[in-house]
C-alpha positions, 0 to 999 in steps of 0.5 A: 247535582247535574243529570247525566245525558240520556242517549238512545241508540237506533239501528240503521235497520229500523224496527220490525213493525210486526214486533212493535204491533204496527202491522205488516212490514212494508217491502221495498221494490226489488233491486234492478237486475241491470242498470244498462238503459235505465232511467234514473231520477236525481232528486235533490232536497235540502242537502247542502251541495247535494246537487253537486254530489248527484251530478257526480254520481250521474257522471260516474254511473253514465261512464260505467253503464252506457245508455243510462238516462238521468232526470233531474226530478223536483222533490214534488209537484210544486217543488223546485230542485233543492226543496223539501220533498212533497207527497206528490214525489211518488206520482212524479216518479211514476209519471216520468217512468223512473226505474230508480232514484238517487236522493240527496237528503239532509239538513 
């Protein structure tokens, strides 16, 4: 007799940290009111062809929102475009004055 596989379904909304006893929920940054003149980081990790997708996003967005600046940002201080993210990514975003980021992540 073979065991039936057990599947777990996860909500894309995640779990409420307060409901699980993990402490107060972290709040994300508020959405930008406008994209005109904003500096957007393009961060490519290990997603196959993610660089192509990011460049396509940059092309489409720059046509729709003139004045946007796109910065190809490595996923960390000692990383190159296309590598797994490092803890220093947050620091790089702040140092480069990034308003928002588009990240292509995967495996």
